[in-house]
Each structure stands twice: as C-alpha cells, then as structure tokens.
N, C-alpha and C positions, 0 to 999 in steps of 0.2 A: 436587415434584421438587427435587433439589439444584442449587444455583447459587451463583456468587460474586457478591455484591451490593455495590454502591457506595452507602453510606448518606449520604454528603455529599461535596461538592466540596472537595478540599484536596490540596495537593501531597504525594505519597507516602502518601496515605490508604490504609490497608490495606483490601482487599476482604474481606468477611465471607462465609464459607461457611455457607449457611442454606437454608431452604425457600422456594420460590416457587410460586405457583399453576401448575397445568398449563396449557400454551398452549391457547387456543381457536382453532379454524381455521374460516374461512369457506368458502363454496363454491368460492372461487378460490385457496385456500391449500394448501400441502403441509406436513405435519408430519414433522419429521426427528428421528430419534434420533441425537444427536451422539456421534461416536466420538473425534474429536480437534478441537482448536481452536487456531489460530495466534494468537500474541500480536504486537501491533504498537505502535509508538511512538504511533500515534493513540489507542490505549486509554489510555496514560499521560497524553496531553494532555487528553483528555476528563475523566479522573479529576481532573486538576489544575485544571479549570475554564477552560481556555484556549479552549474552543469553545462556551461557554455562549450567546453571542449567535447563533451559527450553528446549533447543534444543542442546542436547549433541552430536554434530558432532565430529568425531575424525579425526584430521588432519593426513595426507593431504586429503583435499576434495575440491570440486569445488563449488564456490559460484554462485549465480544468481537465481532470483525468477520470472522473466518474460521472455516469449518467444513468437516468432511468427516464423512459419516455415511450412514445408511440411511433410506429413505422408509418410514414406518410407517402413514401415512394420507394420502389425497388428497381434496380437495374435489370435489364432483360436477361442477364446471365445468372441472376441470383436465384438460388433454390433454398428452401427451408424457412423463408420469412415472407410475409405478405402484409399488405397495407392493413393497418388496424392492430397488428401485434403489439403487445406491451412488452418491452425489452429492457435489458440493462447491459452495461458494458463499461470496460476501461479501454478507450480507443488506443490503438498502438502509437508508439513514439513516431513523431512526424505528422500525426493526424489528430493531435489533441485539440481541445478547444470547447469544453463542455459548459463553460460559463457564457452561454449564448442560447438563443432561442431554437436554433437548428444546427445539425451537424451531419456530415456524410461519413459513414463508418464502413469499414470492411466487414462483411458478414461473418468472417472467421473470428472476429472479436466480440460478437453479439451472442446473447442467450435470452431466452424467454424469461421475463421477470418472475420471481417467485410469486405464486398466486395469492399467498396469504400475507403479502407485504404491500404497504402503500408505496407510492412512487418515491416519497422521501426516504422511507426505510430501505427500499431497494437501492437507491442511489448511494447509500452509505456503505455498500458492501464491496463493489468490484475491486478497487485497488488493494484494500486491506485483506479482503478474502483471497485474492490471487497471491498476494505476498505470503500470507500464512500457508496457503496450500503448497506453493512452490518451495518454501523452506521445509515444511514438516513432512509433506507427502512425497514430493518429487526428489528433493535433495537429501534430506536426513532419513527418509524412509522410516519414520517413527513407527514402532511396533508395540504391542502390549508389554508392559513391564519397564519400558524405557523411562528414564528420569529426565525431564525437560525443564529448563529454566527459561522463562520468558520475561525479559525486562520490560518495565513500563507497562504493567498489566492493565492499567485503566485507560490507556490510549487506544487509538483506532485499531492498530495492528494487534496490540496486546489483548483487547477484549475478544477479538475474533480468534486469535491463535490459542488462547486458553481453552476455548470451547472445542476447537478442532483437535488439539492435542489430547483432551480427555476422550473425545470420540474415538481416537486412535488407540486408546488404552494406556496412555502414559500417566505417570505420576507427575503433577505439574506444580512447580514453584514459580512465584512471581514476585517482583519488587514493585512497591507502590507506597503511597502514604497511608497513614492510619485512617484518614477520612474516606479512602476508597477500598478499605479492607473488605467490607461487607459486599461491595459490588463484585470484586474479583472472586470472592468465595462463592457467590451466587452463580458465577459462570463456571465453577468447577475447580478453582485453584485449591490444591491440597496444602501447600505451604505458602504463607504470605510473609514477606520480609518488609518491614517498615523501614525504608531507606533513610528516613529522617532520624531514626534511633539506632539502627543496626547496620553493620557492614555485612552485606550478603555473603562475602567470601569467608567470613568467620563462622557462619552458621550452616552453610551448605557445602556438600562435598559428594563426590562420586556420581556426578551427572553425566549423561550421555550426550546431550545437546543443549547448547545455549543459543537462543535467538535474541540478538541484541539490536536495538534501534537507537542506542546511546553511544556517545563518543567519549573521548578522554580516557581517564584512568579505568573506566569500566572494562576496557579490553583486557588489560593485564589481570585484573581481579577475576574476570570471567574465566580465564584460562586455568586459574587455580582451583575452580570448583569442578572441573571436568576430570573424569577418570581417564586413564591411558586409552587412546583410541577414540576419545570423545571429539565432538565437533563444535566449534564456535562459528556460527553463521551470522554475519552482520548485514543489515540492510541500510546502514548509514555510512559505511566505509571504514577504512580506505579500500578502494577497488584493488583487485589483485590481478596477476597475469591471466588467470583462468577467465576472468570476466572480460579482459581485453580480447582474448582469443575468441570467446563466444560472440562478442560484438563485432568482430572483424576489424578491429582498430589497426591503424598503421603502426609501423615499427616504432616511431617516436612516442606515440601515446602508450604503446605497450610497455616501453621502458619507463615511462612516467608512472604507470600503474605498478610496475615492479618495484620502483623505488619507494613509492608511497606506502606500500604494504610490507616492505622488507623487514622492518622492526617487529611487527606483530607476527609475521610468518616465522621469523627466527625464534621468537619466544615460544610460539606454539610447538615448533619442532623440538625444542629443548625439553618440553614437558610431555612429548609423545602424543600430542593432539593435533588437530587440523584446524586451520583458519581459512574461511572463504567468504567472499562478498557476493551478495545476490541483489541484482536489480531486476525487479519483477517485470514480466512481459505480458502483453495482452493475450488472452486465451479464452475464446468463447466456450470451448468444450469443457474446460475446467469450471467456468461459471455455471454451466448447466449442471455439473455434479454438485456444486455448492448450492444451487437452487433446490436440488432434491433434498439436501440435508436441512435446509431452512424450512421447506414445506413439511418435512417430517418432524419438525420441532427440535431437531438435534442442536441447531445453532440459531441464535436470535441476534438481530442487529442491536447495537448499543449506540444511542445517539445522545450527544450532549444537548443539541438544540437545532431547530430549523429556523432559518432566517429568510426574509424576503430577498428577492433578486437585487433590489437596490442597495442592500447592506453587504453584498458579497466582498467588496474590497476591505471594508473595516473588519469583517469576520475573518478574513485571511490573516490580517495583521494580529488579531487577537489569538488565532489558532497557533501562531508561531511562538507565543509565550509558553505553550506546553501545559496548560492547565485544564484542557478539555477532557471530559469523561466520554470516551467513545468518539463518534464522528460529529462534525458540524456539516449541515446540509443546507444548500441554497434551494429554495423553492422558486422555480422560474414561471410556471403556469399553474 
C-alpha cells in the first residue's frame, strides 16, 4: 500500500511517499480503508525527534494520528463494528500511521463517523476533539459559570475547545490575532484578546482554567490570570510527574519529568494554583460522545484546507509554521 514514510528523525525532514506492507490484523483488530487523515502539530514534533523518549518509534515508520474511513475487515473477536461502517479515530500510541491507504486499529479507539460530516471533516476532529474533551470535561470538569481561557483560539485545538467550553456553560476568553477575531467569536468566544496588540495577562483576571498549547513566557503569564485554586493545563509541556506516573515511565524518565516541570510547578504553588500536563490518549467512547454533539449541531469542525495525498509532506511543514485556521486534512481516496 502507499504511505508517507519517515526515514529518520530530523527537523523538517521530508516524508517519503512509498510502499509499505499491508497491515496485518489480529482477532481483535479492525482494518480501515482510510479516506482522509488530519495533520497535527504532534506529527511534526514526532518527526523532529521531540518525543523520542516517550514514543520510541523506530524509523522507517508512518506518521499520522487522525483518520476517517470505512471498515473493510474485522477480527473474529470484534463486536460493535462491521464491514462497511464509516468510522473515525485517533489510533493509540504505538499503532499510529494514518498517512497511508489502510491501517489496523483497536476497536476501542474507533467510533462511528458523525453522519452529517464528510470524510475530510470527520478526519479533522479526533485528536483535537479528544484533547479538548480530556482537558475540559475529564480533568478540569468545567461547569456552568466557570471562566476558561483558551490560548491560540484559531488553531485546531482552540477552535474545538471554544465550542466545547461554551457547551459546558463556561465564559470563554481566547487569544488570537485580529484577523481571526470574527472566527473565534462565531465559535462562541466571549472575550477575544489580540495578542499582537495586547498582553492577555493585563486584561484578564479571575479565571478558573487555562488551556495552553503555547510555550515560553505564556506559562508564567497564564498563572497570573488564574484565581486561587485555578488550574493551568498544558498540552505542549513541560511534562510533569503525574504524567510520568500515568504513562508508567521508569524512575529515570520520571525524574526527568520532575526536573523539566519543577520551575512552573513551584511558580504555580506560590500563587495557590495548579499546573499539570496532558498528553491526550485514544478513546473511542469519548469520540462517540463527540459525534453526538456534532450531529446535534453543538460543535462544528473548522478546517483550514484539504490537500491531496501527494501534498501531505509539504502540508505538514507548512502546518508547523502555526498560521492555519483550524485543521489541515489530507484526502487519501
């Protein structure tokens, strides 16, 4: 089958379009013919070698964390899916590879595709939808009346998280450029901070939750807008000891995580707030709940563009520049 292959870890390393062996499926697997695959910053970070300690894939391998497609075979022990089902998924770590014509997936990672979406639209959702769900619903337990700041509101995670937070009853602030202000307002943002002209920490205060996908000085500033007992949840790092424990990492890596996050955790404690890192995980049951919200019209996908399969490598490089509005999706068939 055709696939985009990463031959070695290196920043901006081009992906090679080539042939890979057909996936083999076990009795508990589902074989998917992929119709569309979403691109994510995570793909670029893995390509650059930033996650080698946590996700030790051995090149050559196939990148890609989002898919929408059709079931073409099911293992004998699989229940709940059948040939012909239109599905979407974020395959679990260790089994990624959606920039390909086919993939074998654990059924626990799958859900039926929202009926009102095209394959490309559905492929834009899994990773960002699960990220937003696991931050806002699972960890932060956002409730009506909460004040939530979502950084980078026009990005893939941001556009989804704004809609989900509003559905949960929160007052939502977001940071973006003036060019994207109308977009994030249309998604439900109550307060829009133009980061090119304003410092968000000078205009925002008393927030319960901050969802951050940004690095650098954003951390320190985000702590200052939280009220006592508030939570800063980062999806870009640094990883913390809680993440190391959840991942079952060894003693050495746990200490590395402890040191990497020591500064921000100390600053958080000094202000009476909490810092934690979230690395989203595959979850088909949560995708089914997200599909229900999409079918009800509560959440809509936001896509920057759809590109042909042959353009996947260039599109990933462009995505890394950080100027996309919503998701970039690769159409495979």
